[in-house]
N, C-alpha and C positions, 0 to 999 in steps of 0.2 A: 300550485295553490288551487283548491277546489273552487269552481265557479258557482256563484249563487244561482238557484233555480226559481226563486220567488222574490217578490219585491221586498218582503220582510228580511230575507237573507241579505239582499243587496244593502239595505239600510244598516243592518247589524254589522256588515263588513266594512262600513265606512265609505262606500262608493259615492263619488260626487260626479254627477253628470256635467257635461260642458257642451257648448255648441260646436259644430264641426269647424268653424273658423278658429275658435279658442283652442280646440284640440290640435289643429294643424300648427297654429302659432306656437303653442307650448312645445310640441315635438321638434319644430324647426329650431327654436331657441336652444333646446337640448343638444341638437346636432351641431349647431354653430359653436357651442361651448366645448364640444368634444375635440379630440386630437385631429381627426380626419375631416371634421366639418361635414359638409353635404356631399363630399366626393363619392361616397358609396351610394347615396340616394340617386345621384345623377350620373352614375357610372355608365360609360358608353356614349355620353353626349359630349363629343369632342369639339373644341374650338369656341365654346360658349362661356368659359370660366370668367372672363373679364367683361362680357357684354350682356348676354341674355340671362344667365343664372342669377346675378345680383339683382336684376329687376324682378325676377320671379320671387326671389326671397323677400324683397320689399313688399310685393303684392300680398304674399302670404301673411307677413307680419302685420300688414294693414287690414287684412280681412277683406280683400277686394275680389270682386268678379273680374276675370281677365280675358282678353282676347289676344291670341298670338297671330300676328300678321307676317306672312312670308310666302314666297313662291314654293312650288312643289319640291319635295325632296329636301326639306330643311329640318326634319325630325320634330315637327310640331306635335304630332300625335304621341311620339315617344316622350316628349317633354311632359305632356299632360298626364300620361299614364304613370310617369315617375312620381307625380304628386301623391299617388295612392300610398306611397311609403311614409307620408306624413300623418296618415290616419293611425289611430290606435290599432293594435293587433286585432282586437275584438271589442265590441261594446254590447251592453245588454239591450234587449228590445222586448216589447210585449209579444209573447208567443202567438203566432198566427196572424200578426198584423201585416197588411200588405205594404205599409209604408214605414216599417221599422220604427214604430212609435217608441218614444222614451218612456219607460215604466214610471218615472217620477212625475212626468207631466205629459200624458198622452194628448194628442190633438185631434184624432179622428173620433167620430161619434161612438163607434163600436167600442173602442178601447176606453173611452171615458166612462161609458156605461159599465164595462167590465171592471174597471178600477174601483168605481163606486161600490159595486156589488161584492167584489172579492177582497178588497183592501190589501193587506199584506200577503194574502195567498195568491195574488195575481201572478200567473206563471211567466217566467222570463227565459228567453233564449239568447245566445251570444252570436252576434253577427260578425263574420270575418271582414277584414278591411276591403278585400277584393269584391265582396258582395255589396259593398257600399259605393261602388263606382259604376256609373252608367254612361254609355256612349251611344251617340246616334250620328250616322252619316246623313247630313242634310241633303235631301233631294226634293224636287218639286212636288212629289206625291206624298210627302210627309204631311200629316194632318194634325189639327189641334188634339184630336182624340189620341193619336199616337204619343204625343208628348205630355199632355196635361190630363186628359180623361174624357169620358163620354158617359151619357146616361145609359145604364145597362137595361135593355128591354126585359131581360129575364127577371131582374129585381122588381121592375115595375109590374110585371105579370104576377109577382108574388104578393102584391098589394101595397107597395111603397109608393109615395107621391113623388112627382117629378122634382119638387123642391127639397126632397129629403136627401141629406148628405149621404145616407147609406145606399142611395140608388146609383151612386157613381161607380164606374169602373175606372180606376186610376191609370193614368198613362205612365210612360217610362220615367219622365222627370219626377213625377210625384212619388214613384216607387223608389227613387234614389234619395228620398228624404234622409237627412243625417249623413249625407255623403257628398261626393263630387259628381257632377253631371257635365259631360263634354259633348259639344256639338261641333262636328267636323264640317268645314266649308259652310259656315253660317249663312253667307249671302244666298246660298241656293235654296233656302227656305222661302216659301211664298210670303208675300207681305202680310197676308192674313195670319199666318202662323207666327211671324215675327212680332206682330202686334199682340198676340196671345201671350207672349213671354213677358210683356211689360209688368203686369201685376205680380207675376210669380217672383220676379227678380227684385222688385221694389216694395210693393205693398204686401206681398206674400199672401194673396188671396187668389182663389180660382173663380173663373167665370165660365160656366158651361151651359150652353143652350139658354142663355139669358138669366140663369140663376147664379147669384153671387154667393160663394161659400167661403167663409173665413177659415183658412187652413194654414197656419203659420209654418210653412215648410222650412226646414233648415238645410239648405242646399247651396253649395258653392258652384257657380256656373262658370265653366271655362270653354272658350270657343276658339276655332281656328278660321282663318280667312286669307284669301289672296288680296294683297293691297289694292290691286286694280279694281276689285269688286267692292271693297270696303270703303266706298266714298259716296258722297251724295249723288254722284253721277252713275254709281254702280247699282248693285241690287240689294242695298241695305237701307232700311228706314232709319232716319236720323235719330228719333227718340230711343231706338234700341241701342244705338251707339252710346247714348248718354247713360244707359243702364250699366254698361261695362265700365268699371272704375279705372282700369288701366289698359293701354294698348302696348304690347311688347313686340318689338320688331325682331324677327329671327333673320338669319343670313346664312349664306353658304360659307364653307371653309375659306378663310382669308389668306392662308398660306399653303404652299405645296405640301409642307410637312403635315398639316392638319388634314388635307385631302387624302394623302397617302395613309395616314393613321386610320381614317374612317374606312378607306378601301380595305386595308388589311384586317380591320376588326370585323367587317361585315362579310368579307369573301375569303378570309385567310384560310388556306388549307395547306398544312405543312407536309401531309402525306396522303398519297392517293394510290390505293391498291398496292401498298408496299413500296411505292416509288417516292422518294423525297422530292418536294417542289422547291426548286432553287431559282430565285428571281433576282438578278442584279439590281442595284438601286437605280441605275439609269433607266431600266425598263419600267420600274414602278413609277419613276418620276415622269416619264413621257406619257404614261396613261393618265396621270393626274393633271399634267400640263394640258393635255388635249381638252379636258373638260373646262379647265380654267380659261383657256383661250376661247372656247366656245361661248363662255359667259360675257365676253367683251367683243365678240365678232359682230361686225355690222350686218352680216347676212342673217343673224339669228335674232328672233324676237326676244328681247331681254325682259319684257314684261311677263312673258310666259315662264321664263327661267330655264335653267339647265340643271336638272336634278343631280344630286350626288349618286343616284342610281345609275346614271350614265357611266360614271367612273367604275362603280362596282360591277355592273354588267360587262363592261369592256374588259376588266381585269379577269373576270371569270371566263369569258370567251377566249381570251388570250391563253389562259392556262389550259382550256379544253383543247385548243388546236395543238398546243405543245404536247399534251398528253397523248393525242392520237399518234403523233410522230414517234413518241417514245415507245408506244406499243408496237407500231408497225416496224420500227427499226430494231426492236429488241433491246432498247437502252434502259438502264436502270435508274434514270433520273429524268425529271421533267423540267426543262428549261425553255421558256419562251424566247423568240428571236424577232428581229425586224421583219423577217419574211412571214411571220404569223399575223402581222398587223392587218392584212387584207381581211381577216375574219371579223374585224371590228366594224366593218360596214353594216353587217347584219344586226349587230347588237346596238348600233347607234341610229340606224334608219328609223325614222318616226319619232325619235326622242328630241330632235332639234326642230323647233317650230320656226320655219323661215319667215322673214319679213313679208308683209303683204305685197303681192304682186310678183314675187319670185316663183319661178316654175319649180314644181316638185322634183323634176329631173336634175335640177342643179344641186340637190342635196348631196349627191355622191361627190361632186366637185368640191363642195364646201368641206366635207369630211376629209377628203384628200389633202386639201390645203391646211386644215387644222392639224392633221397628223404630221405633216411636214414641219409646221411651225413648232410643234411639240418636240419632235426629234431634234430639230436644230437647237432649240433652247437647252435641252439636256446635253447635247454634244458640246455646245459653246461653254457650258458651265464646267466642263471637265478637261477639254483639250484646247490648247492655244495654237496659234499659227506656227509658233516655233516648234511645238511638238510634232506638227505634221510634216515639217520639211524633209526628214529622212525618207519618208514614204514617197512624197511628191517628187523628190529628186531622182528616185529610181523607177519612175513610171515611164516605160517605153511606149512608143506609139501603138505597138501591137499588144500592149498589156490588157488582160481581161480576166474576169473571174465570175463564175456563175454560182448562185446559192439558191436554196429552195427550202420550203417548209416541210419537205419530205426527205431531205438530204441528211444522212447520218452525221452526227457530230464529228466522227473520226475523219471524215473527208476534208475537214477544215484545216487539218494539220499541214496539208500540202501548201496552203497559202502562207502559213507562218514561216515555212522553210524557204519558199521560193520568192517571197516578196520582202525585200530588205526593208527593215524599219518597222514592219507590221507587228512583230512580237513586242517591240518596245512600246508601241502605242497601246497594245492590248494590256500590257503590264501597268501602264499608267491609269487604266480604268479600274484596276483592282487586282487582288491576288486570286487568280482563278485556277483552282486545282482539279478541275474536271473537264473532260472534252466538251460537255454541253455548255459550260460557262464560257469556254474559249470560243466556241462557235458563235455564241450570242455576241460576244465582244467584237469578233471579226465583222459580223454583219453590221453592227452599230458603227464601226469605223468606216466601212464602205458607204453606208447611207449618209453619214455625216459628210464625207468627202463629196458625195453627189450633191448634197444640198449646198455645199460651198462652191459648186460648179467646177469641181476638179475631176469628176468622173461622170460619164454618161451612164444612164440607167434605163433598162427596159424591163417592164413588169408584165408578166403573163400569169395571172392568178397568184399562186404562192411562189412562183419562180422569179428571181431577180437576176438580171445580168448586168454586171458593171464593166465598163471599158474605159480606157484612157482616151 
């Protein structure tokens, strides 16, 4: 369908303007009535179906400004950006207008004058939904001029008065008129700038350099904040909290399955340089368990949070170490093992904020402990004491086996043959039809037995030695 290029064509075509909140509400109701609901809109946001998403839907239907409270790495920014999908694909605006004025009821002085002079010939352009989204990362150096506007000295030099609306250079928030404006880490704004948002969000007028300008902006404001900062004792002024109609609490994945799903979605690579990536479920689980254990560890500052990025980065690092081995050993598959876990120290260091008073040097010990807990949890979930008896009964005092993150997978076949009961244990972990998967399972069994205090273990980098 041909889009109108003048106000007269818009009216002739039967176009009816609506506010951004009405627009989002209408589109959300249409999605909710459809077969798939809002699943496509919020695709990729896992673990929120029963918690966060229903609250966001309620906020949109109610036309509320909203603030998302959550620790780092809880997909707050992604949630906000998904809301753009609730805007119409494109809307008409007065051509050349800085604030995307509605041709039917322009609010800025320039567009009002043009509408009065040109009438139905007022030129119209169509604004894409993504151009109607504005975002600003709050930092202490953000000013009122950045968000709302400032007197333009060039326009003053051209002969306009300070009190003239046309002397204003509009800020980012004003330029997002008829759209969604997001502020990330809201409490990081200075109190002066926070106060400047009061009128924009409630009375919808601008105050610049002591001049009050009535400019009914049509903007939905959405913000993110850390709960620790979003309190009267934090860095947020209480009246601004009152301007946000709802506070929605985000959270980390609440199950291992959700943590793994996020990890696979963000870091999933099925093929690297022609080599398939094969990762047994127990290896994926222990990476996810590590992060979830860190989120309740007494050594870790829980107010700071442990981001899902820890899981993603660790998984990517694990695959990278396995890929190096595959290349060096000339293997045609990439399979991570227990002996690759030493590589996770580099991808975890600095991401866990230890409790106050703990020495930074202790971080490695904390990571080591959490990895052991994660491996033990995955091991206990798959093998019972009865399963281990055949191997334990055949361990002589001189029994020993060395593994390494540089050792070819084919070398592990010797252990399957020489250690009675080991093949049975490996088979209980899954159907492994490749040397790489067998090597991974063998190392997992050895590490599990060590954590059960049935084997001694000595670590030297990527080399592990197990002995009875």
